[in-house]
SEDODREN-882033 format. One record per atom (N, C-alpha, C): residue in one letter; z, x, y. Coordinates in steps of 0.001 Angstrom, whole numbers, plus 500000, padded with zeros to 6 digits. Atoms other than C-alpha are relative to their C-alpha. Example, Ala and Ser with C-alpha at 12.3 -4.5 7.8 and 13.67 -1.06 7.14 Angstrom:
// SEDODREN-882033
A500000500890498810 A507800512300495500 A500000500900501200 S499940499180498810 S507140513670498940 S500730499230501090 
//
This chain:
// SEDODREN-882033
M499705500746498967 M500184500024499912 M499770500747501439 Y499910499247498749 Y500932502719502458 Y498647500661500342 G501333499414499765 G497337504330501935 G499102498963500568 D500899501181499476 D495610500901502616 D500494499736501502 Q499342500298498663 Q497810500389505759 Q499506501231500989 A500537498963499121 A496988503847507188 A498419500023500076 A501349500233499770 A493324503262506489 A499540498976500960 R500159501111499036 R493383500009508349 R500228500406501295 H499553499516498668 H495227501740511135 H498820500821500466 L501134499117499525 L492502504367511357 L498836499204500387 D501221500813499659 D489711501897511179 D500209499346501442 W499734500734498741 W491329499935513993 W499837500860501306 G499934499080499093 G491866503017516015 G498499500444500379 L501301499596499756 L488164504128515780 L499156498851500569 A500703501055499388 A486942500653516580 A500365499814501264 E499426500167498675 E489134500555519802 E499384501135500805 R500591498915499348 R487796503926520740 R498382499674500339 G501478500425499843 G484150502761520210 G499869498981501012 L500086500935499004 L484747499743522290 L500151500577501405 R499753499374498678 R486235501933525207 R498634500674500362 Q501154499260499727 Q482999504134524941 Q498728498986500431 A501067500914499639 A480773501118524988 A500144499418501342 V499728500354498688 V482416499821528014 V499684500938501120 A500270498762499134 A481994503288529697 A498518500001500209 L501360499884499788 L478372503018529136 L499351499070500871 T500408501054499189 T478000499980531240 T500446500098501580 Q499580499658498758 Q479587501571534305 Q498883500210500968 A501070499849499076 A477488501581537509 A499743501481500255 C500484498602499821 C475633504765538460 C500957500706501050 P499280499398499024 P477840507151540172 P499213500771501150 A500750499212498980 A476956509135543388 A499464501429499374 L500435498737500588 L474888512243542677 L499964501160500969 G499821499037499084 G476041514351545514 G498777500143500970 D501028499715499154 D473318516169547254 D498558499638499594 I501263500349500650 I470641514873544925 I499487498728500725 D500495501110499382 D468209512373546448 D500478498607499541 G499352501281500429 G469750508908546383 G499064499249499245 R500966500818500762 R466524507362544888 R500139500384498572 F499903499614501389 F467327509335541669 F501105499101499243 C498751500650500601 C470662507449541175 C499505498776499023 A500236501130500814 A469062504202539851 A499319500273498673 H500711499622501163 H467224506114537193 H501095500860499053 A499128499107500774 A470267508177536015 A500854499210498868 P499317500837501120 P471702506918532487 P501470500404500026 Q498686499854500174 Q475310506713531713 Q500354500420498603 Y499512499540501230 Y477165508576529135 Y501470500263499983 A498561499921499879 A480808508457528098 A500473501320499574 G499265499047500421 G482944511425528096 G499437501425500131 Y500390498578499815 Y480662514395528737 Y499170500242501304 D500937499434498725 D479207516195531821 D500405501416500164 Q499821498688499833 Q478804519723532648 Q499230500464501190 D500788499393499104 D477828521564535799 D499738501455499818 M500324498708500289 M476067524880535897 M499212500428501169 K500687499358498949 K474438527309538316 K499021501116499354 V500982498975500518 V471210529317537791 V499417500595501201 E500693499181498845 E469800532046539905 E498998500858499425 G501000499160500467 G466642534115539680 G499245500580501247 A500811499077498975 A464324536585541715 A498884500283499317 Y501426499607500578 Y460673537060541202 Y499095500572501109 T500983499437499053 T457897539099542862 T498655499521499640 F501254500582500048 F454615537381543484 F498962500969500506 P500967499136499238 P451349539266544107 P499251498967500926 G500702500770499067 G449863537712547102 G500855499689501237 S499247500304498734 S450803536618550706 S500897498960499940 Q499027501038499878 Q453697534427551592 Q499507498608500014 Q500643501553499797 Q451421531454552591 Q499313499837498666 K500699500307501146 K449326531822549391 K501025499718498830 V499011500485500989 V452448531742547325 V500609498636500087 W499405501197499612 W453889528899549107 W498970498806499603 D501007500960500404 D450599526914548611 D499908499768498463 L499923500180501472 L450672527598544919 L501220499289499329 L498834500644500577 L454253526656544379 L500092498642500207 L499936501404499569 L453829523231546170 L498781499385499485 D501368500607500465 D450387522507544399 D500471499217498885 P499549500909501123 P450901519332542173 P499426500495498692 E500633499517501210 E448539520819539541 E500740501248499348 S499179498944500457 S450483523972539402 S501331499721499554 L498824500556500531 L453649521968539036 L499753499481498623 R500427500684501161 R451983519921536212 R500021501058498775 T500227499094500943 T450881522890534339 T501085501070499668 C498981499007500155 C453895525144534758 C501358499465499706 I498623500510500223 I456948522879534396 I500109499936498363 P499793499921501563 P457987523607530738 P499851498535499445 G500044501242500879 G456973520744528373 G499388498745500848 A500483501229499267 A455413518568531253 A498803499496499328 E501107500479500589 E452960516250529673 E499165499103501070 S500579500700498954 S452269514101532731 S500746500166501377 L499399499949498710 L453010514295536583 L499212498986500849 T500747501077499141 T452146511072538579 T500716499935501277 E499438500188498759 E452640511030542239 E500497498562500516 T499480501237499675 T454785508232543556 T499965499881501540 S499983499912498447 S454857509174547309 S499888501355500309 P500156498584499703 P454170512403549176 P501266500989499558 D498997498976500473 D456156515248547474 D500939499333498969 H498929500563501052 H457658512831544820 H499197499719498912 W500961500227501198 W456340512591541223 W500895499391499015 D499517500251501296 D457250510864537959 D499448500914499001 V500360498951500854 V457361513365535218 V500342499462498675 L499584500174501478 L457193513063531251 L499995501420499479 M499910498720500595 M458394516168529700 M500532499836498495 K499486499724501367 K458804517157525945 K500349501394499863 V499299498754500040 V461194519988525558 V500392500373498472 G499712499824501420 G461481521636522109 G500814501349499894 V499287498601499865 V464119524423523010 V501570499411499666 A498679500069500341 A467500524470521153 A500637498647500277 A499143501186499840 A470229521998522378 A499230498877500964 I500593501053499149 I468021520167524916 I498685499447499369 K501269500439500741 K465155519328522341 K499927498591500107 G500208501523499805 G463663515901523137 G499025499667501020 T500979500549499006 T461462513791525331 T500754499385501149 Y499377500400498721 Y462586513119528877 Y498961499476500911 K500577500542498796 K461387510837531580 K500675500264501134 G499206499544498813 G462286511970535073 G499238499863501137 K500651499803498667 K461415512741538616 K500032501425500481 V500092498831499188 V460379515710540675 V499778499647501349 A500123500125498580 A460782515953544391 A500066501301500675 I500033498809499159 I460031518617546995 I500505499479501420 I499574500531498840 I462235518174550110 I500449501247500929 E499474498956499187 E463621520181553078 E499042501284500111 K500981499005499848 K460469522161553553 K499997500681501333 E500058499129498791 E460419525049556060 E498851501075499611 E501057499264500386 E456885526339555522 E499797501138500947 P500061499601501563 P456243529099554408 P501215500597499444 S498784499012500384 S459842530381553977 S500849499248498988 A498827500473500942 A461903527916551913 A499739498336499806 Y500085501384500199 Y461986524414550312 Y501046499677498834 T499089500360501109 T464269522458547879 T499336499298498965 L500529500793501277 L463116521335544342 L501074499273499293 Q499121500881500719 Q464855518432542780 Q499333499335498715 I500658500383501338 I464304517511539182 I501118499349499016 E499149500624500797 E465977515047536866 E499231499342498799 G500646500667501239 G465246513754533381 G501004499465499029 S499150500719500961 S466798511475530847 S499212499710498715 G500496500367501366 G466304510879527158 G500813499837498984 G499121500285500948 G467790510479523826 G501180500983500031 P498978499068499954 P469807513822524063 P500976499837501136 G499168500073498731 G471364512984527387 G499116499959501278 F500814499848498769 F470355513661530994 F500174501298500719 V500081498718499316 V469540516676533104 V499710499710501539 K500425500010498742 K469488516793536945 K500455501057500777 G499735498874499174 G469585519426539539 G499119500353501156 T500692499682498849 T468468520915542773 T499811501595500010 A499931498728499985 A467225524359543487 A499346500583501411 R500412499508498732 R466774526193546840 R499009501237499715 I500837498872500210 I463644528405546827 I499611500672501218 S500146499337498857 S463234530958549445 S498900501232499785 L501257499029500054 L460055533076550159 L500083501115501187 E500052498961499075 E459941536456551826 E498963500935499826 P501137499022500195 P457090538880552459 P500651501379499398 D499459498751500641 D457571542029550268 D498785500917499658 G501226499178499961 G454771544571551132 G498836499083499915 E501112500799500195 E451659543241549831 E500162498686499132 G499606501178500703 G453486540599547745 G500986499072500732 T499073500859499351 T456089538016548212 T501211499881499088 H498689500205500726 H459700537816547017 H500626498692499994 V499619501394500234 V460912534595545659 V501404499881499532 K498841500029500530 K464459533828545310 K500351498500499679 V499722501430500480 V465961530834543443 V501557499909499846 E498719500254500110 E469467529394543716 E500216498573499664 G500000501299500499 G470043526359541651 G501378499481499594 D498732500627500455 D472838523891540777 D499522498764499133 G500389501000500836 G472478521493537765 G501173499239499398 Q498929500601500877 Q474413518943535709 Q499313499318498869 V500508500729501182 V473965517626532271 V501005499048499549 G499119500982500454 G475479514720530514 G499563499414498635 G500356500572501478 G475645512941527090 G500243501161499080 M499829498954501044 M475237514945524015 M499692501402500234 L500193498737499430 L473793517733525868 L501139500884500263 A498804499302499588 A476933518609527405 A501095500201498975 G499017499772501014 G479084517903524442 G499593500993498764 V500408499107500961 V476945519952522008 V499565501332500445 G500773498742499614 G475085522494523878 G500671500738501102 Q499444499501498585 Q477505523584526726 Q500014501451500013 R500034498622499991 R477723527207525573 R498376500529500003 M501394499641500041 M473865527366525256 M499227499725501279 L500783500519499006 L472779525527528334 L499573500856501067 P500373499048498895 P472988528132531125 P498902501003499542 G501132498958500294 G470783530672529103 G498779499132499731 V501341500638500237 V468249527850528131 V499465499630501397 A500367500421498634 A468204526647531831 A499416501371500559 K500687498777499504 K467402530320532915 K498698500178499226 M501227499676500725 M464776530721530093 M498934498966500626 L500985500956499627 L462993527597531227 L499492500206501503 M500345499707498599 M463107528544535036 M499139501291499883 N500969498894500088 N461641531935534005 N498551499640499540 Q501290500271500484 Q458838530381532070 Q499406499368501280 F500726500767498865 F457942528149535280 F499463501029500860 F500566498998498939 F457758531054537698 F499100500983499384 E500910498978500681 E456149533546535120 E498552499322499934 C501227500735500085 C453502530759534768 C499329499998501388 Q500561499984498677 Q452956530675538521 Q499578501394500332 I500388498594499738 I452839534444538867 I498512500240499250 G501304499901500940 G450181534299535949 G498759499410500751 K501232500647499114 K447980531957538176 K499592500759501008 L500488499051499025 L447871534392540919 L499530501298499569 Q500630498773500594 Q447127537347538840 Q498646499793499334 A501228500229500542 A444305535559537275 A498962499526501009 S500849500389499064 S442900534400540514 S499180501063500741 
//
């Protein structure tokens, strides 16, 4: 009898916890800080997990500051260089809907999201916003990208802040900063390759 009572007590506890999590999934969208308010309506809710992270990088591009600026903000370059991007559809000037399929480690999955370019100071700096949600959770973040002349080339500096939620944060928290840096490197190396081939 004692074993049966303990089992029933455990089942009740698990069911109660599941109910609390289900209620949490229905909560209204929280504020997203500095991220464009239009993203808020598209951010899914996940119970119990979230993680912030910072990503930084520096890259040297062959070409003038203006040429690099034009490349980085070109929609076709964005579409071909965002890792896993399958489509990029403009919804308003400098704002796009994006469909991404990522096959890397803990963030493997298909994501629907948004990309925006704001706070432009041509040809010196801009802010890139990106967010996506899918079965594994959600990812959203901003990156301030600065361009400075460097001899015959251009030095590009990236300072980014991101947030992940859902299973991504719960399962892959030790791997995520490294994965984020790898994807960022892929994006900018793709852009550098375009200039080298031109």
